[in-house]
mmCIF file of the N, C-alpha and C atoms, coordinates in Angstrom:
data_MODEL
# 
_entry.id   MODEL 
# 
loop_
_atom_site.group_PDB 
_atom_site.id 
_atom_site.type_symbol 
_atom_site.label_atom_id 
_atom_site.label_alt_id 
_atom_site.label_comp_id 
_atom_site.label_asym_id 
_atom_site.label_entity_id 
_atom_site.label_seq_id 
_atom_site.pdbx_PDB_ins_code 
_atom_site.Cartn_x 
_atom_site.Cartn_y 
_atom_site.Cartn_z 
_atom_site.occupancy 
_atom_site.B_iso_or_equiv 
_atom_site.pdbx_formal_charge 
_atom_site.auth_seq_id 
_atom_site.auth_comp_id 
_atom_site.auth_asym_id 
_atom_site.auth_atom_id 
_atom_site.pdbx_PDB_model_num 
ATOM 1   N N  . UNK A 1 1  ? 108.507 158.193 84.343  1.00 0.00 ? 1  UNK A N  1 
ATOM 2   C CA . UNK A 1 1  ? 109.272 159.076 85.309  1.00 0.00 ? 1  UNK A CA 1 
ATOM 3   C C  . UNK A 1 1  ? 109.676 158.902 86.769  1.00 0.00 ? 1  UNK A C  1 
ATOM 4   N N  . UNK A 1 2  ? 110.394 159.626 87.035  1.00 0.00 ? 2  UNK A N  1 
ATOM 5   C CA . UNK A 1 2  ? 111.763 159.232 88.133  1.00 0.00 ? 2  UNK A CA 1 
ATOM 6   C C  . UNK A 1 2  ? 111.026 159.289 89.441  1.00 0.00 ? 2  UNK A C  1 
ATOM 7   N N  . UNK A 1 3  ? 110.953 157.977 90.807  1.00 0.00 ? 3  UNK A N  1 
ATOM 8   C CA . UNK A 1 3  ? 110.538 158.055 91.448  1.00 0.00 ? 3  UNK A CA 1 
ATOM 9   C C  . UNK A 1 3  ? 111.197 159.566 92.419  1.00 0.00 ? 3  UNK A C  1 
ATOM 10  N N  . UNK A 1 4  ? 110.051 160.309 93.201  1.00 0.00 ? 4  UNK A N  1 
ATOM 11  C CA . UNK A 1 4  ? 110.856 161.076 94.038  1.00 0.00 ? 4  UNK A CA 1 
ATOM 12  C C  . UNK A 1 4  ? 111.147 160.352 95.506  1.00 0.00 ? 4  UNK A C  1 
ATOM 13  N N  . UNK A 1 5  ? 112.297 161.372 96.075  1.00 0.00 ? 5  UNK A N  1 
ATOM 14  C CA . UNK A 1 5  ? 113.287 160.952 96.869  1.00 0.00 ? 5  UNK A CA 1 
ATOM 15  C C  . UNK A 1 5  ? 113.070 161.024 98.247  1.00 0.00 ? 5  UNK A C  1 
ATOM 16  N N  . UNK A 1 6  ? 112.849 160.031 99.262  1.00 0.00 ? 6  UNK A N  1 
ATOM 17  C CA . UNK A 1 6  ? 112.546 160.573 100.594 1.00 0.00 ? 6  UNK A CA 1 
ATOM 18  C C  . UNK A 1 6  ? 113.401 161.218 101.430 1.00 0.00 ? 6  UNK A C  1 
ATOM 19  N N  . UNK A 1 7  ? 113.193 162.217 102.251 1.00 0.00 ? 7  UNK A N  1 
ATOM 20  C CA . UNK A 1 7  ? 114.066 163.143 102.972 1.00 0.00 ? 7  UNK A CA 1 
ATOM 21  C C  . UNK A 1 7  ? 113.819 162.426 104.584 1.00 0.00 ? 7  UNK A C  1 
ATOM 22  N N  . UNK A 1 8  ? 115.135 163.135 104.817 1.00 0.00 ? 8  UNK A N  1 
ATOM 23  C CA . UNK A 1 8  ? 115.831 161.914 106.378 1.00 0.00 ? 8  UNK A CA 1 
ATOM 24  C C  . UNK A 1 8  ? 114.704 162.252 107.920 1.00 0.00 ? 8  UNK A C  1 
ATOM 25  N N  . UNK A 1 9  ? 113.836 163.546 107.163 1.00 0.00 ? 9  UNK A N  1 
ATOM 26  C CA . UNK A 1 9  ? 112.907 163.548 108.204 1.00 0.00 ? 9  UNK A CA 1 
ATOM 27  C C  . UNK A 1 9  ? 111.807 162.819 107.662 1.00 0.00 ? 9  UNK A C  1 
ATOM 28  N N  . UNK A 1 10 ? 111.025 162.825 106.415 1.00 0.00 ? 10 UNK A N  1 
ATOM 29  C CA . UNK A 1 10 ? 110.289 161.771 105.883 1.00 0.00 ? 10 UNK A CA 1 
ATOM 30  C C  . UNK A 1 10 ? 110.598 160.229 106.813 1.00 0.00 ? 10 UNK A C  1 
ATOM 31  N N  . UNK A 1 11 ? 111.552 159.723 106.251 1.00 0.00 ? 11 UNK A N  1 
ATOM 32  C CA . UNK A 1 11 ? 112.147 158.428 106.642 1.00 0.00 ? 11 UNK A CA 1 
ATOM 33  C C  . UNK A 1 11 ? 111.990 157.938 108.221 1.00 0.00 ? 11 UNK A C  1 
ATOM 34  N N  . UNK A 1 12 ? 112.360 159.244 108.957 1.00 0.00 ? 12 UNK A N  1 
ATOM 35  C CA . UNK A 1 12 ? 112.343 159.135 110.422 1.00 0.00 ? 12 UNK A CA 1 
ATOM 36  C C  . UNK A 1 12 ? 110.582 158.921 110.901 1.00 0.00 ? 12 UNK A C  1 
ATOM 37  N N  . UNK A 1 13 ? 109.948 159.506 110.322 1.00 0.00 ? 13 UNK A N  1 
ATOM 38  C CA . UNK A 1 13 ? 108.682 159.438 110.700 1.00 0.00 ? 13 UNK A CA 1 
ATOM 39  C C  . UNK A 1 13 ? 107.851 157.988 110.297 1.00 0.00 ? 13 UNK A C  1 
ATOM 40  N N  . UNK A 1 14 ? 108.180 157.808 109.192 1.00 0.00 ? 14 UNK A N  1 
ATOM 41  C CA . UNK A 1 14 ? 107.948 156.621 108.541 1.00 0.00 ? 14 UNK A CA 1 
ATOM 42  C C  . UNK A 1 14 ? 108.249 155.371 109.513 1.00 0.00 ? 14 UNK A C  1 
ATOM 43  N N  . UNK A 1 15 ? 109.654 155.894 109.928 1.00 0.00 ? 15 UNK A N  1 
ATOM 44  C CA . UNK A 1 15 ? 110.661 154.293 110.206 1.00 0.00 ? 15 UNK A CA 1 
ATOM 45  C C  . UNK A 1 15 ? 109.574 154.792 112.054 1.00 0.00 ? 15 UNK A C  1 
ATOM 46  N N  . UNK A 1 16 ? 109.512 155.516 112.801 1.00 0.00 ? 16 UNK A N  1 
ATOM 47  C CA . UNK A 1 16 ? 108.766 155.395 113.940 1.00 0.00 ? 16 UNK A CA 1 
ATOM 48  C C  . UNK A 1 16 ? 107.423 155.360 114.032 1.00 0.00 ? 16 UNK A C  1 
ATOM 49  N N  . UNK A 1 17 ? 106.869 155.365 113.271 1.00 0.00 ? 17 UNK A N  1 
ATOM 50  C CA . UNK A 1 17 ? 105.520 155.120 113.376 1.00 0.00 ? 17 UNK A CA 1 
ATOM 51  C C  . UNK A 1 17 ? 104.937 153.366 112.735 1.00 0.00 ? 17 UNK A C  1 
ATOM 52  N N  . UNK A 1 18 ? 106.147 152.804 112.168 1.00 0.00 ? 18 UNK A N  1 
ATOM 53  C CA . UNK A 1 18 ? 106.213 151.445 111.859 1.00 0.00 ? 18 UNK A CA 1 
ATOM 54  C C  . UNK A 1 18 ? 106.407 150.543 113.153 1.00 0.00 ? 18 UNK A C  1 
ATOM 55  N N  . UNK A 1 19 ? 106.937 151.141 114.198 1.00 0.00 ? 19 UNK A N  1 
ATOM 56  C CA . UNK A 1 19 ? 107.248 150.103 115.292 1.00 0.00 ? 19 UNK A CA 1 
ATOM 57  C C  . UNK A 1 19 ? 105.962 150.786 116.373 1.00 0.00 ? 19 UNK A C  1 
ATOM 58  N N  . UNK A 1 20 ? 104.967 151.317 115.818 1.00 0.00 ? 20 UNK A N  1 
ATOM 59  C CA . UNK A 1 20 ? 103.636 150.841 116.482 1.00 0.00 ? 20 UNK A CA 1 
ATOM 60  C C  . UNK A 1 20 ? 102.450 150.207 115.969 1.00 0.00 ? 20 UNK A C  1 
ATOM 61  N N  . UNK A 1 21 ? 101.477 150.111 116.531 1.00 0.00 ? 21 UNK A N  1 
ATOM 62  C CA . UNK A 1 21 ? 100.348 149.331 115.361 1.00 0.00 ? 21 UNK A CA 1 
ATOM 63  C C  . UNK A 1 21 ? 99.562  150.501 114.840 1.00 0.00 ? 21 UNK A C  1 
ATOM 64  N N  . UNK A 1 22 ? 98.659  150.524 113.900 1.00 0.00 ? 22 UNK A N  1 
ATOM 65  C CA . UNK A 1 22 ? 97.738  151.559 112.997 1.00 0.00 ? 22 UNK A CA 1 
ATOM 66  C C  . UNK A 1 22 ? 97.596  152.714 113.895 1.00 0.00 ? 22 UNK A C  1 
ATOM 67  N N  . UNK A 1 23 ? 96.907  152.709 115.179 1.00 0.00 ? 23 UNK A N  1 
ATOM 68  C CA . UNK A 1 23 ? 96.329  153.324 115.863 1.00 0.00 ? 23 UNK A CA 1 
ATOM 69  C C  . UNK A 1 23 ? 97.910  154.407 116.362 1.00 0.00 ? 23 UNK A C  1 
ATOM 70  N N  . UNK A 1 24 ? 98.327  153.586 117.011 1.00 0.00 ? 24 UNK A N  1 
ATOM 71  C CA . UNK A 1 24 ? 99.705  154.314 117.856 1.00 0.00 ? 24 UNK A CA 1 
ATOM 72  C C  . UNK A 1 24 ? 100.201 155.109 116.869 1.00 0.00 ? 24 UNK A C  1 
ATOM 73  N N  . UNK A 1 25 ? 100.356 154.917 115.501 1.00 0.00 ? 25 UNK A N  1 
ATOM 74  C CA . UNK A 1 25 ? 100.844 155.030 114.621 1.00 0.00 ? 25 UNK A CA 1 
ATOM 75  C C  . UNK A 1 25 ? 100.260 156.893 113.945 1.00 0.00 ? 25 UNK A C  1 
ATOM 76  N N  . UNK A 1 26 ? 99.148  156.562 113.858 1.00 0.00 ? 26 UNK A N  1 
ATOM 77  C CA . UNK A 1 26 ? 98.404  157.886 113.714 1.00 0.00 ? 26 UNK A CA 1 
ATOM 78  C C  . UNK A 1 26 ? 98.317  158.921 115.109 1.00 0.00 ? 26 UNK A C  1 
ATOM 79  N N  . UNK A 1 27 ? 98.178  158.340 115.839 1.00 0.00 ? 27 UNK A N  1 
ATOM 80  C CA . UNK A 1 27 ? 98.060  158.977 117.373 1.00 0.00 ? 27 UNK A CA 1 
ATOM 81  C C  . UNK A 1 27 ? 99.207  159.471 116.946 1.00 0.00 ? 27 UNK A C  1 
ATOM 82  N N  . UNK A 1 28 ? 100.934 159.273 116.736 1.00 0.00 ? 28 UNK A N  1 
ATOM 83  C CA . UNK A 1 28 ? 101.981 159.324 117.042 1.00 0.00 ? 28 UNK A CA 1 
ATOM 84  C C  . UNK A 1 28 ? 102.341 160.789 116.165 1.00 0.00 ? 28 UNK A C  1 
ATOM 85  N N  . UNK A 1 29 ? 101.412 160.758 114.646 1.00 0.00 ? 29 UNK A N  1 
ATOM 86  C CA . UNK A 1 29 ? 101.639 161.925 113.985 1.00 0.00 ? 29 UNK A CA 1 
ATOM 87  C C  . UNK A 1 29 ? 100.682 162.727 114.434 1.00 0.00 ? 29 UNK A C  1 
ATOM 88  N N  . UNK A 1 30 ? 99.631  162.683 114.817 1.00 0.00 ? 30 UNK A N  1 
ATOM 89  C CA . UNK A 1 30 ? 98.686  163.603 115.343 1.00 0.00 ? 30 UNK A CA 1 
ATOM 90  C C  . UNK A 1 30 ? 99.641  164.421 116.223 1.00 0.00 ? 30 UNK A C  1 
ATOM 91  N N  . UNK A 1 31 ? 100.087 163.270 116.940 1.00 0.00 ? 31 UNK A N  1 
ATOM 92  C CA . UNK A 1 31 ? 100.596 163.806 118.466 1.00 0.00 ? 31 UNK A CA 1 
ATOM 93  C C  . UNK A 1 31 ? 101.661 165.484 118.311 1.00 0.00 ? 31 UNK A C  1 
ATOM 94  N N  . UNK A 1 32 ? 102.443 164.731 117.286 1.00 0.00 ? 32 UNK A N  1 
ATOM 95  C CA . UNK A 1 32 ? 103.587 165.451 116.593 1.00 0.00 ? 32 UNK A CA 1 
ATOM 96  C C  . UNK A 1 32 ? 104.145 166.098 115.495 1.00 0.00 ? 32 UNK A C  1 
ATOM 97  N N  . UNK A 1 33 ? 102.763 166.307 115.312 1.00 0.00 ? 33 UNK A N  1 
ATOM 98  C CA . UNK A 1 33 ? 102.427 166.996 113.644 1.00 0.00 ? 33 UNK A CA 1 
ATOM 99  C C  . UNK A 1 33 ? 102.780 168.186 113.453 1.00 0.00 ? 33 UNK A C  1 
ATOM 100 N N  . UNK A 1 34 ? 103.019 169.073 114.708 1.00 0.00 ? 34 UNK A N  1 
ATOM 101 C CA . UNK A 1 34 ? 103.932 170.451 114.744 1.00 0.00 ? 34 UNK A CA 1 
ATOM 102 C C  . UNK A 1 34 ? 105.396 170.329 114.306 1.00 0.00 ? 34 UNK A C  1 
ATOM 103 N N  . UNK A 1 35 ? 105.903 169.725 115.104 1.00 0.00 ? 35 UNK A N  1 
ATOM 104 C CA . UNK A 1 35 ? 106.907 169.291 115.330 1.00 0.00 ? 35 UNK A CA 1 
ATOM 105 C C  . UNK A 1 35 ? 107.724 168.700 113.862 1.00 0.00 ? 35 UNK A C  1 
ATOM 106 N N  . UNK A 1 36 ? 106.821 167.801 113.576 1.00 0.00 ? 36 UNK A N  1 
ATOM 107 C CA . UNK A 1 36 ? 107.189 166.905 112.080 1.00 0.00 ? 36 UNK A CA 1 
ATOM 108 C C  . UNK A 1 36 ? 107.660 167.738 111.016 1.00 0.00 ? 36 UNK A C  1 
ATOM 109 N N  . UNK A 1 37 ? 106.040 169.273 111.093 1.00 0.00 ? 37 UNK A N  1 
ATOM 110 C CA . UNK A 1 37 ? 106.266 170.203 109.806 1.00 0.00 ? 37 UNK A CA 1 
ATOM 111 C C  . UNK A 1 37 ? 107.057 171.105 110.283 1.00 0.00 ? 37 UNK A C  1 
ATOM 112 N N  . UNK A 1 38 ? 107.471 171.421 111.183 1.00 0.00 ? 38 UNK A N  1 
ATOM 113 C CA . UNK A 1 38 ? 108.639 172.496 111.393 1.00 0.00 ? 38 UNK A CA 1 
ATOM 114 C C  . UNK A 1 38 ? 109.986 171.286 110.986 1.00 0.00 ? 38 UNK A C  1 
ATOM 115 N N  . UNK A 1 39 ? 110.309 170.309 111.159 1.00 0.00 ? 39 UNK A N  1 
ATOM 116 C CA . UNK A 1 39 ? 111.745 169.623 110.991 1.00 0.00 ? 39 UNK A CA 1 
ATOM 117 C C  . UNK A 1 39 ? 111.682 169.538 109.564 1.00 0.00 ? 39 UNK A C  1 
ATOM 118 N N  . UNK A 1 40 ? 110.384 169.125 108.731 1.00 0.00 ? 40 UNK A N  1 
ATOM 119 C CA . UNK A 1 40 ? 110.460 169.019 107.168 1.00 0.00 ? 40 UNK A CA 1 
ATOM 120 C C  . UNK A 1 40 ? 110.822 170.683 106.828 1.00 0.00 ? 40 UNK A C  1 
ATOM 121 N N  . UNK A 1 41 ? 110.092 171.742 107.347 1.00 0.00 ? 41 UNK A N  1 
ATOM 122 C CA . UNK A 1 41 ? 110.398 173.123 106.751 1.00 0.00 ? 41 UNK A CA 1 
ATOM 123 C C  . UNK A 1 41 ? 111.857 173.483 107.673 1.00 0.00 ? 41 UNK A C  1 
ATOM 124 N N  . UNK A 1 42 ? 112.673 173.189 108.294 1.00 0.00 ? 42 UNK A N  1 
ATOM 125 C CA . UNK A 1 42 ? 114.141 173.214 108.594 1.00 0.00 ? 42 UNK A CA 1 
ATOM 126 C C  . UNK A 1 42 ? 114.795 172.615 107.234 1.00 0.00 ? 42 UNK A C  1 
ATOM 127 N N  . UNK A 1 43 ? 114.617 171.113 107.286 1.00 0.00 ? 43 UNK A N  1 
ATOM 128 C CA . UNK A 1 43 ? 115.408 170.618 106.140 1.00 0.00 ? 43 UNK A CA 1 
ATOM 129 C C  . UNK A 1 43 ? 115.022 170.928 105.040 1.00 0.00 ? 43 UNK A C  1 
ATOM 130 N N  . UNK A 1 44 ? 113.798 171.519 104.625 1.00 0.00 ? 44 UNK A N  1 
ATOM 131 C CA . UNK A 1 44 ? 113.894 171.889 103.200 1.00 0.00 ? 44 UNK A CA 1 
ATOM 132 C C  . UNK A 1 44 ? 114.516 173.262 103.041 1.00 0.00 ? 44 UNK A C  1 
ATOM 133 N N  . UNK A 1 45 ? 114.842 173.875 104.081 1.00 0.00 ? 45 UNK A N  1 
ATOM 134 C CA . UNK A 1 45 ? 115.469 175.560 104.169 1.00 0.00 ? 45 UNK A CA 1 
ATOM 135 C C  . UNK A 1 45 ? 117.134 175.028 104.038 1.00 0.00 ? 45 UNK A C  1 
ATOM 136 N N  . UNK A 1 46 ? 117.396 173.716 104.632 1.00 0.00 ? 46 UNK A N  1 
ATOM 137 C CA . UNK A 1 46 ? 118.469 173.291 104.218 1.00 0.00 ? 46 UNK A CA 1 
ATOM 138 C C  . UNK A 1 46 ? 119.132 173.117 103.128 1.00 0.00 ? 46 UNK A C  1 
ATOM 139 N N  . UNK A 1 47 ? 118.427 172.294 102.306 1.00 0.00 ? 47 UNK A N  1 
ATOM 140 C CA . UNK A 1 47 ? 119.078 171.515 101.502 1.00 0.00 ? 47 UNK A CA 1 
ATOM 141 C C  . UNK A 1 47 ? 118.854 172.508 100.305 1.00 0.00 ? 47 UNK A C  1 
ATOM 142 N N  . UNK A 1 48 ? 117.881 173.622 100.573 1.00 0.00 ? 48 UNK A N  1 
ATOM 143 C CA . UNK A 1 48 ? 117.832 174.468 99.260  1.00 0.00 ? 48 UNK A CA 1 
ATOM 144 C C  . UNK A 1 48 ? 118.894 175.568 99.689  1.00 0.00 ? 48 UNK A C  1 
ATOM 145 N N  . UNK A 1 49 ? 119.467 175.784 100.954 1.00 0.00 ? 49 UNK A N  1 
ATOM 146 C CA . UNK A 1 49 ? 120.638 176.718 100.909 1.00 0.00 ? 49 UNK A CA 1 
ATOM 147 C C  . UNK A 1 49 ? 122.145 175.924 100.700 1.00 0.00 ? 49 UNK A C  1 
ATOM 148 N N  . UNK A 1 50 ? 122.295 174.548 100.921 1.00 0.00 ? 50 UNK A N  1 
ATOM 149 C CA . UNK A 1 50 ? 123.254 173.699 100.173 1.00 0.00 ? 50 UNK A CA 1 
ATOM 150 C C  . UNK A 1 50 ? 123.266 174.105 98.788  1.00 0.00 ? 50 UNK A C  1 
ATOM 151 N N  . UNK A 1 51 ? 122.153 173.746 97.919  1.00 0.00 ? 51 UNK A N  1 
ATOM 152 C CA . UNK A 1 51 ? 122.487 173.666 96.425  1.00 0.00 ? 51 UNK A CA 1 
ATOM 153 C C  . UNK A 1 51 ? 122.647 175.058 96.346  1.00 0.00 ? 51 UNK A C  1 
ATOM 154 N N  . UNK A 1 52 ? 122.360 176.196 96.778  1.00 0.00 ? 52 UNK A N  1 
ATOM 155 C CA . UNK A 1 52 ? 122.501 177.475 96.294  1.00 0.00 ? 52 UNK A CA 1 
ATOM 156 C C  . UNK A 1 52 ? 124.014 178.093 96.506  1.00 0.00 ? 52 UNK A C  1 
ATOM 157 N N  . UNK A 1 53 ? 124.375 177.578 97.723  1.00 0.00 ? 53 UNK A N  1 
ATOM 158 C CA . UNK A 1 53 ? 125.742 177.458 97.998  1.00 0.00 ? 53 UNK A CA 1 
ATOM 159 C C  . UNK A 1 53 ? 126.618 176.497 97.210  1.00 0.00 ? 53 UNK A C  1 
ATOM 160 N N  . UNK A 1 54 ? 126.571 175.345 96.682  1.00 0.00 ? 54 UNK A N  1 
ATOM 161 C CA . UNK A 1 54 ? 127.254 174.802 95.566  1.00 0.00 ? 54 UNK A CA 1 
ATOM 162 C C  . UNK A 1 54 ? 127.053 175.587 94.597  1.00 0.00 ? 54 UNK A C  1 
ATOM 163 N N  . UNK A 1 55 ? 125.752 175.751 94.015  1.00 0.00 ? 55 UNK A N  1 
ATOM 164 C CA . UNK A 1 55 ? 125.715 176.572 92.840  1.00 0.00 ? 55 UNK A CA 1 
ATOM 165 C C  . UNK A 1 55 ? 126.971 177.652 92.867  1.00 0.00 ? 55 UNK A C  1 
ATOM 166 N N  . UNK A 1 56 ? 126.549 178.662 93.582  1.00 0.00 ? 56 UNK A N  1 
ATOM 167 C CA . UNK A 1 56 ? 127.634 179.688 93.964  1.00 0.00 ? 56 UNK A CA 1 
ATOM 168 C C  . UNK A 1 56 ? 129.031 179.393 93.441  1.00 0.00 ? 56 UNK A C  1 
ATOM 169 N N  . UNK A 1 57 ? 129.410 178.297 94.663  1.00 0.00 ? 57 UNK A N  1 
ATOM 170 C CA . UNK A 1 57 ? 130.876 177.650 94.432  1.00 0.00 ? 57 UNK A CA 1 
ATOM 171 C C  . UNK A 1 57 ? 131.221 177.090 93.514  1.00 0.00 ? 57 UNK A C  1 
ATOM 172 N N  . UNK A 1 58 ? 130.155 176.200 92.193  1.00 0.00 ? 58 UNK A N  1 
ATOM 173 C CA . UNK A 1 58 ? 130.625 176.104 91.082  1.00 0.00 ? 58 UNK A CA 1 
ATOM 174 C C  . UNK A 1 58 ? 131.022 177.038 90.152  1.00 0.00 ? 58 UNK A C  1 
ATOM 175 N N  . UNK A 1 59 ? 130.000 178.317 89.908  1.00 0.00 ? 59 UNK A N  1 
ATOM 176 C CA . UNK A 1 59 ? 129.886 179.483 89.492  1.00 0.00 ? 59 UNK A CA 1 
ATOM 177 C C  . UNK A 1 59 ? 131.523 179.899 89.440  1.00 0.00 ? 59 UNK A C  1 
ATOM 178 N N  . UNK A 1 60 ? 132.060 180.143 90.698  1.00 0.00 ? 60 UNK A N  1 
ATOM 179 C CA . UNK A 1 60 ? 133.285 180.743 91.480  1.00 0.00 ? 60 UNK A CA 1 
ATOM 180 C C  . UNK A 1 60 ? 134.719 179.465 90.553  1.00 0.00 ? 60 UNK A C  1 
ATOM 181 N N  . UNK A 1 61 ? 134.306 178.931 90.783  1.00 0.00 ? 61 UNK A N  1 
ATOM 182 C CA . UNK A 1 61 ? 135.141 177.735 90.386  1.00 0.00 ? 61 UNK A CA 1 
ATOM 183 C C  . UNK A 1 61 ? 135.168 177.436 88.889  1.00 0.00 ? 61 UNK A C  1 
ATOM 184 N N  . UNK A 1 62 ? 134.367 178.083 88.011  1.00 0.00 ? 62 UNK A N  1 
ATOM 185 C CA . UNK A 1 62 ? 134.174 177.854 86.974  1.00 0.00 ? 62 UNK A CA 1 
ATOM 186 C C  . UNK A 1 62 ? 135.052 179.264 86.257  1.00 0.00 ? 62 UNK A C  1 
ATOM 187 N N  . UNK A 1 63 ? 135.031 180.158 86.922  1.00 0.00 ? 63 UNK A N  1 
ATOM 188 C CA . UNK A 1 63 ? 135.440 181.427 86.533  1.00 0.00 ? 63 UNK A CA 1 
ATOM 189 C C  . UNK A 1 63 ? 136.644 181.292 87.152  1.00 0.00 ? 63 UNK A C  1 
ATOM 190 N N  . UNK A 1 64 ? 137.754 180.281 87.961  1.00 0.00 ? 64 UNK A N  1 
ATOM 191 C CA . UNK A 1 64 ? 139.064 180.486 88.152  1.00 0.00 ? 64 UNK A CA 1 
ATOM 192 C C  . UNK A 1 64 ? 139.004 181.054 89.750  1.00 0.00 ? 64 UNK A C  1 
ATOM 193 N N  . UNK A 1 65 ? 138.054 181.124 90.586  1.00 0.00 ? 65 UNK A N  1 
ATOM 194 C CA . UNK A 1 65 ? 138.000 182.276 91.515  1.00 0.00 ? 65 UNK A CA 1 
ATOM 195 C C  . UNK A 1 65 ? 137.723 181.345 92.926  1.00 0.00 ? 65 UNK A C  1 
ATOM 196 N N  . UNK A 1 66 ? 138.627 181.559 94.185  1.00 0.00 ? 66 UNK A N  1 
ATOM 197 C CA . UNK A 1 66 ? 138.618 180.856 95.005  1.00 0.00 ? 66 UNK A CA 1 
ATOM 198 C C  . UNK A 1 66 ? 137.349 180.517 95.430  1.00 0.00 ? 66 UNK A C  1 
ATOM 199 N N  . UNK A 1 67 ? 136.826 179.415 95.845  1.00 0.00 ? 67 UNK A N  1 
ATOM 200 C CA . UNK A 1 67 ? 135.447 179.056 96.700  1.00 0.00 ? 67 UNK A CA 1 
ATOM 201 C C  . UNK A 1 67 ? 135.373 179.021 98.580  1.00 0.00 ? 67 UNK A C  1 
ATOM 202 N N  . UNK A 1 68 ? 134.401 179.277 98.940  1.00 0.00 ? 68 UNK A N  1 
ATOM 203 C CA . UNK A 1 68 ? 134.904 179.073 100.643 1.00 0.00 ? 68 UNK A CA 1 
ATOM 204 C C  . UNK A 1 68 ? 135.380 177.723 101.142 1.00 0.00 ? 68 UNK A C  1 
ATOM 205 N N  . UNK A 1 69 ? 134.598 176.469 100.466 1.00 0.00 ? 69 UNK A N  1 
ATOM 206 C CA . UNK A 1 69 ? 134.531 175.350 100.863 1.00 0.00 ? 69 UNK A CA 1 
ATOM 207 C C  . UNK A 1 69 ? 135.704 174.538 99.999  1.00 0.00 ? 69 UNK A C  1 
ATOM 208 N N  . UNK A 1 70 ? 136.310 173.982 100.168 1.00 0.00 ? 70 UNK A N  1 
ATOM 209 C CA . UNK A 1 70 ? 137.251 172.948 99.004  1.00 0.00 ? 70 UNK A CA 1 
ATOM 210 C C  . UNK A 1 70 ? 136.400 171.681 99.110  1.00 0.00 ? 70 UNK A C  1 
ATOM 211 N N  . UNK A 1 71 ? 135.644 171.409 99.854  1.00 0.00 ? 71 UNK A N  1 
ATOM 212 C CA . UNK A 1 71 ? 134.796 169.946 100.035 1.00 0.00 ? 71 UNK A CA 1 
ATOM 213 C C  . UNK A 1 71 ? 133.721 169.726 101.047 1.00 0.00 ? 71 UNK A C  1 
ATOM 214 N N  . UNK A 1 72 ? 133.092 169.066 100.484 1.00 0.00 ? 72 UNK A N  1 
ATOM 215 C CA . UNK A 1 72 ? 131.597 168.439 100.936 1.00 0.00 ? 72 UNK A CA 1 
ATOM 216 C C  . UNK A 1 72 ? 131.888 168.411 102.748 1.00 0.00 ? 72 UNK A C  1 
ATOM 217 N N  . UNK A 1 73 ? 132.573 167.717 103.086 1.00 0.00 ? 73 UNK A N  1 
ATOM 218 C CA . UNK A 1 73 ? 133.221 167.268 104.605 1.00 0.00 ? 73 UNK A CA 1 
ATOM 219 C C  . UNK A 1 73 ? 133.531 168.673 105.256 1.00 0.00 ? 73 UNK A C  1 
ATOM 220 N N  . UNK A 1 74 ? 133.716 169.470 104.668 1.00 0.00 ? 74 UNK A N  1 
ATOM 221 C CA . UNK A 1 74 ? 134.479 170.553 105.488 1.00 0.00 ? 74 UNK A CA 1 
ATOM 222 C C  . UNK A 1 74 ? 133.133 171.201 105.505 1.00 0.00 ? 74 UNK A C  1 
ATOM 223 N N  . UNK A 1 75 ? 132.504 171.441 104.769 1.00 0.00 ? 75 UNK A N  1 
ATOM 224 C CA . UNK A 1 75 ? 131.355 172.639 104.631 1.00 0.00 ? 75 UNK A CA 1 
ATOM 225 C C  . UNK A 1 75 ? 130.493 172.047 105.288 1.00 0.00 ? 75 UNK A C  1 
ATOM 226 N N  . UNK A 1 76 ? 130.173 170.700 105.864 1.00 0.00 ? 76 UNK A N  1 
ATOM 227 C CA . UNK A 1 76 ? 129.440 169.865 106.810 1.00 0.00 ? 76 UNK A CA 1 
ATOM 228 C C  . UNK A 1 76 ? 129.809 170.516 108.172 1.00 0.00 ? 76 UNK A C  1 
ATOM 229 N N  . UNK A 1 77 ? 131.024 170.376 108.700 1.00 0.00 ? 77 UNK A N  1 
ATOM 230 C CA . UNK A 1 77 ? 131.883 170.424 109.488 1.00 0.00 ? 77 UNK A CA 1 
ATOM 231 C C  . UNK A 1 77 ? 131.397 172.140 110.099 1.00 0.00 ? 77 UNK A C  1 
ATOM 232 N N  . UNK A 1 78 ? 131.725 172.825 109.107 1.00 0.00 ? 78 UNK A N  1 
ATOM 233 C CA . UNK A 1 78 ? 131.645 174.688 109.344 1.00 0.00 ? 78 UNK A CA 1 
ATOM 234 C C  . UNK A 1 78 ? 130.225 174.530 109.139 1.00 0.00 ? 78 UNK A C  1 
ATOM 235 N N  . UNK A 1 79 ? 129.389 174.088 108.965 1.00 0.00 ? 79 UNK A N  1 
ATOM 236 C CA . UNK A 1 79 ? 127.826 174.271 108.636 1.00 0.00 ? 79 UNK A CA 1 
ATOM 237 C C  . UNK A 1 79 ? 127.257 173.932 110.186 1.00 0.00 ? 79 UNK A C  1 
ATOM 238 N N  . UNK A 1 80 ? 127.409 172.784 110.594 1.00 0.00 ? 80 UNK A N  1 
ATOM 239 C CA . UNK A 1 80 ? 126.751 172.008 111.688 1.00 0.00 ? 80 UNK A CA 1 
ATOM 240 C C  . UNK A 1 80 ? 126.930 171.703 112.213 1.00 0.00 ? 80 UNK A C  1 
ATOM 241 N N  . UNK A 1 81 ? 128.482 171.865 112.655 1.00 0.00 ? 81 UNK A N  1 
ATOM 242 C CA . UNK A 1 81 ? 129.295 171.367 113.499 1.00 0.00 ? 81 UNK A CA 1 
ATOM 243 C C  . UNK A 1 81 ? 129.757 169.521 113.256 1.00 0.00 ? 81 UNK A C  1 
ATOM 244 N N  . UNK A 1 82 ? 130.499 169.481 114.328 1.00 0.00 ? 82 UNK A N  1 
ATOM 245 C CA . UNK A 1 82 ? 131.198 168.080 114.478 1.00 0.00 ? 82 UNK A CA 1 
ATOM 246 C C  . UNK A 1 82 ? 130.233 166.916 114.742 1.00 0.00 ? 82 UNK A C  1 
# 
């Protein structure tokens, strides 16, 4: 079975928690639980939207139609800014 990938938000939470002792890490997670939950939801929505955009562009390309973005770098710039 393939190992599940870690999201950027999950990595950040774990990385910040490791900078503290076990009690402080638990306190950090408890104190920021709602912000972490919101960030994970935002990240999930961004990943899902990006997947759908890529799927739609792939369909357009397969049918010889123009797509909104020619590459992932332009997509990122237009979607999330510089």
